[in-house]
C-alpha positions in Angstrom: -13.3 -26.1 7.6 -12.8 -23.5 10.4 -14.1 -20.0 10.1 -12.4 -17.1 12.0 -14.1 -13.9 12.3 -12.2 -10.8 13.6 -14.4 -7.9 14.9 -13.3 -4.4 15.7 -15.9 -2.0 17.0 -16.4 1.3 15.2 -17.4 4.6 16.5 -20.9 6.1 15.9 -19.4 8.8 13.7 -18.0 6.1 11.3 -21.2 4.2 11.3 -23.1 7.4 10.4 -20.6 8.2 7.6 -20.9 4.5 6.3 -24.7 4.7 6.3 -24.8 8.1 4.6 -22.2 6.8 1.9 -24.4 3.8 1.5 -27.6 5.8 1.0 -25.8 8.0 -1.5 -24.6 5.1 -3.5 -28.2 3.7 -3.5 -29.6 6.9 -4.7 -26.8 7.1 -7.5 -27.8 3.6 -8.4 -31.4 4.8 -8.8 -30.3 7.6 -10.8 -28.3 5.0 -13.1 -31.6 3.1 -13.6 -33.2 6.5 -14.7 -30.9 6.9 -17.6 -27.6 8.4 -16.3 -24.5 6.8 -17.4 -22.1 5.1 -15.2 -19.2 7.5 -16.2 -21.5 10.6 -15.0 -22.2 8.9 -11.7 -18.7 8.0 -11.1 -17.6 11.6 -11.7 -20.3 12.9 -9.5 -19.3 10.6 -6.6 -15.6 11.5 -7.1 -16.4 15.3 -7.0 -17.9 14.9 -3.4 -14.7 13.0 -2.3 -12.3 15.4 -3.9 -14.1 18.4 -2.2 -14.0 16.8 1.2 -10.2 16.0 0.7 -9.6 19.5 -0.3 -11.5 20.8 2.7 -9.6 18.4 5.1 -6.3 19.6 3.5 -7.0 23.2 3.8 -8.1 22.9 7.5 -5.0 20.9 8.2 -2.9 23.7 6.9 -5.2 26.5 8.4 -4.9 25.3 12.0 -1.0 25.3 12.4 -0.9 28.7 10.3 -3.4 30.4 12.5 -1.7 29.1 15.6 1.7 30.5 14.5 0.1 33.9 13.6 -1.6 34.0 17.0 1.7 33.3 18.7 3.4 36.1 16.8 0.8 38.6 17.5 1.0 37.6 21.3 4.7 38.2 21.3 4.3 41.4 19.3 1.7 42.8 21.8 3.9 41.8 24.7 7.0 43.5 23.3 4.9 46.6 22.5 3.4 46.8 26.0 6.6 46.2 27.9 9.1 47.6 25.5 12.3 45.9 24.2 14.2 45.2 27.4 
């Protein structure tokens, strides 16, 4: 029976993220053994994911908008300094 293994290297950042998520899940499992229900632990884990997704969405919108505002101010100052020619 042949066995095929496909390996793709990952970056150090992804490895650190994977390890921190693994550590978080282990600590949640320890909390589950302390008397917390599975529902509470699932909601707690989902809360962190939602906050990170919201933060990523906010920054993905903030960067283009800040660039547009910067360009508009730059054009505005240029017109103010040199006048409407």
